[in-house]
Structure formats: structure tokens, C-alpha cells
C-alpha angles and dihedrals in degrees: 000000000000118000111243112244112225112237113244113242111230122227102179098177094044090049092050092049092047091050092052094042092052093056118097090229131161106237118209095161133087141304095077096222089069091211092297131120120236114200138320098311092059091049089051090052093048093048094047100037096126094035091054095046095100142133136238099303122156111290096024099078130218123270092214093053107016118191104148136032095345090053092049092047091051091048090054089050091052090051092052095051099036095248129142090222134006132191135204113234123202097176095063132259087295090074089052092051090052092047092050090052093045091053094061108021134076129180110296096017116134123228131177112240129182109238086226091074132131118257090250086077088064089054089052091051092051094048096045099036089226122156115239122222103197122215114201117227122220118264133223106210093188091060093033096230142109111247122190144313117261129226088243092057091049091050092052092048092052092048090055094041106037093163094061113129091221139283139297110208133184113221119200107016119213092277091056096252116147129194128223093281095178094054093044090048091054091049095049095043092047086064090048090250129146121246115214118182130198098209094164091134096047114059088128094058111112094040095086134031087221090069128077123270111285119239090239089073094065114004129099091214133002140179129218135187108212090180089068101057104002131045112276122115123273114275093031121114146156134239121199132189132188134180130011102287095091122077095227096187090054090046091052090050091052089050088056090051093057101032129084118250087226102059116187114251087199090061092045091048090052089052091051090049092048090052092048092050092052092045091052103036107002098125095044093047094046091051088050091055092047091050091052091048094046091052090048092050092049094051095041090056092043104041107027136058090242134092121233111201115239144169091300088081093067112116094021128117098342096319108129095168141352138218102239094194087076121078113216105184118191110211102167095088088058092055101261138108119230088242092058094050092046091054093046093051093047099045102034104029106025091238119141119205125199093242145312137225131191094282106023148034123215133213125189113214117196134168087265091067118092136218086251089060090052094048090049091052096047092047092051096047091047089057090063116087128206113271129217090222114125108227125222114264114211117195105211118208112272095200135060118264120250111267117214100162132029113248092252093050091049091048092055094044120098116260142211133189121238135167114279089228091059098041100093112133095015126120113248116231100184119047117253105223124175100217131241113052090030101225111150120241088188128016123208111281096031127119119251110232131192091258092057092053091049093050093049094045091052092044094051092044090054093054100267128136134224128193110226094038114096125220088263090052096253124146132200116244137174106266122241096013 
């Protein structure tokens, strides 16, 4: 009689994670810990992972009404970042962005928003019913990216929209570009407005004079993602508030609306550890990351056919300052697309970048990276030779789309899918967002023009991706309009 063979139970995600984890790869993507432990506290967390995965039992406090250890941990966080109050977030920085907006906005209220904003801002607009007044950032056509909004653009927007409650600004953007926060703060506050800052990409600002001004110096509320550039686990974030312009009780209520009632103590523990590490060694570790990035930049520009953006870009095309711990490598002048170089590095050299766009490839350098990682990256890039290929040039729209419906109205309208090629003149229902970095080309309620179709067609043909465009290149529009 044949022995029955036990069927193997499949765990597809676990197998994929194990396969990636077992590779000796150079990680230049988030999270900032790069899969490496940093000190005793991390080893304690790793060792006690299942033991510490608990719920709100006596002695362990409650995130939604903290009175014990969570409250004390948040107070220490506020001290570190110069806030009056700080909050642990377990639903990502997106939940913090929504809570900031909910604290100051009601249906029909106007707020200035940089067009170079994360899609979480759209969620905030839909939930609050606020009316966005978009401010266009400058654009660097050589690099093929939007940069930052200028104080002059903010001033003009406030003159035309004097009832605006304030401004929500992203600083830095994905590329590391920061605006003149101090000047913009003075402009917004002079009109008695509130300044909210999405600083998800900049939790390390303030730990080195070589980095841009941190939002905590000027903002009324700001959000950070320590999992991006520091050491907490993915999905964890911080929200800070300072001064008396924010209705904190309302903000806390909005946090409850967008936060699970079963918050992960593992995520919260990783936030507490990340704060402790920065309190103890933040300046030393940040300088280490900057040194690694500076060396990388120097050798990329010296030994490869590519151009790594550096401090020389300050003061150009809306860029007031730049996060030099990020490596933005322009590859288009050497005949490549960012997508091509990303694939080559990943498949041939076991190097994982943060992301790529048509013109550039991006690497996040944190203090968890090693000199070995840097050597591996430089060696791989130096193996690539300049190509004679002429790269696609996409002219992105330099004006704001025409808005017919507010985002919330478009969201609640019925929808139908039509071919992108036949969508000219229709009102988009679902945002069209080239991702990453998640900056909308079209927001719900805006009219699709010929130039938008051309941009998306060229982007998709070149290997890019866009949320809101299906695999068959269909988009969702408001029917009958």
C-alpha cells in the first residue's frame, strides 16, 4: 500500500519574502532599517516579537486614550521634535495627513495645496469636503520632474483666494527638494492661516545642519514617516502639533476615524525605539548617512556616465534646499530610462533602488546602509556605458487642469470605464496618479485634455505605471458629462 504523501501547504507571500530576505542584496529602498538590527532594543524586539504582540491589557495603555506608557512615549517624542503634542500612528502618515486636514477644514472650506502632494491629500479632501486651491510647483525639464512651490506662487494664490484656511505643503517631495518653508510660513501666518506640512520623507531633518529646515520650526502641524528614513516598521508614523491654531480634540477624533481599534503594539514599539535611537545618537547617525551619500554622489559623477544631483541645484527652479541623503541619479542624458537602469541593477547586480521614473533612478541612503552597499552600487553603475539611444521626451502640462466638480462630488458620482484614448473632454472620476511618487496628474472632477492622454500614453509606453489606468488602458469617468 502506497504511503500517502502529505500535500505541501502553500504560503505564497511568505515564500516571496523569504526569497528576497535570503538574497545578499544592497537595499536602497525604504524602510530605513534596511533589514538590519541597530542595537540592543532592536534585538529585544526581534526576540520578543510574538510575546509583545498584545492588546490593550492593564498596564499597556490604549492608543486612543493614552494615560500610561504610550502617553509617556509620545511626550518624549514631542520633546525630541519640539512639538507641544505628538502622536503615534499605525495607519501610516496618510492617516496623519487626513487628521491634520480634518482638524481645520469643514465642507466648503478652501485650502491651498501644492499640486505635488501625495494621494492621501485626496482622501482628506473627500472626507472633509474641503475645496482645494492648487498651487503649481516649478518644473525642471532637464530632470523631468516637478520641484517645489515658491513663496511668490503662494502669495498670488492667497491674494486670489483670501478665504483660504491655510496651506498644506509637502516638504520634502520624493526627490528630496524642499521649499523656502520659513518664507511660506510667514506668508500663510500673516493671513492668519494654518500651515500643515507633510514631512513624511524628512524625519531626519533637524539632526544635521546640512539638511533642510525641519517642518517643526515653522508648521502648526506636521506628519513624519520614520519608517522611510529611520528605523521603525513600515506603516508606522508620527503626527506633531504646536501652538494654538489646531483644534486638537477634533484632530484626535479624526485620528480615531481613520485608525484601527486594534493598533499594533509591535508598530508602536518600533516607533518608541526609533525615537530612542534618534534621541541617543541621532546627530551621529545622520552624519554617517550623509557621509555615505556624499561619497556615493562623488563617485557616481566621477566614474559613471550618469549625473547625481547635488547641492549645486539649490536656488534653481523652485528648489530652495535639498536632502543630500537621497541620491537622485539622472540617466536620460546617457541614453537610458530610469526604468531600464532599475531593472538592470535589480536583475544583474542584486541592487534594489527606491524607485525610478522616465528620466531618473532614486536611492535612499540611511545610517543602516553600509560601505559595502555603496561599493556595490558604484561598481554596478560604472559597468553601464553611455548609450546612443535617444530617450523619449514627455512635455508635462504646465498649467492646472480645468476643474468642473469638487473631488468629493466626483467621488460620490456614478462612474463608467472608457478607453483612455477616447477620454478627451470627459470628467475623471478616479485620480490618475503616476506612482511612485504618487503625485496626481488629474484629480477627480477635472477634465481630461489631449495633453493628459499624450503624457499617459508616452509614460505607459516607456514602462511607467499610473494608478487609475487599468491594464487595458481604461479610465473611470463621470458618465454623461
